[in-house]
C-alpha positions, 0 to 999 in steps of 0.5 A: 353315903347316899345313892339315888337310883332312877328307872324309866319304867317305860323301858322294859330293861329298866323295869327288870332292873327295878324289880331286881333292886326292889326285891333284893331283900326277898332274894337274900332271905330266900337264899338264906332259907335255902342254905338252911334247908341244905344244912338240915338235909345233910343231917336229916335224910328224911327232909324233902329238900327239893320241895322245901326249896321250891316252897321257899322260891314260890313264897317270893314269886321268883318267876316275877323277879326273873321275867 
């Protein structure tokens, strides 16, 4: 099975869709890491959970993906 996605990078809405499509793996990895942080936090109350989550999201430059 094959699919071809075509984006008009002159259109701001298509640019957003293109960013989402090309960075979907980074998002999936970030969500996996967040899940693991939450799992560790349930076992270890010393984990600085919110800081770890922000670090993970900053690694993939989440602001660029959402703007």
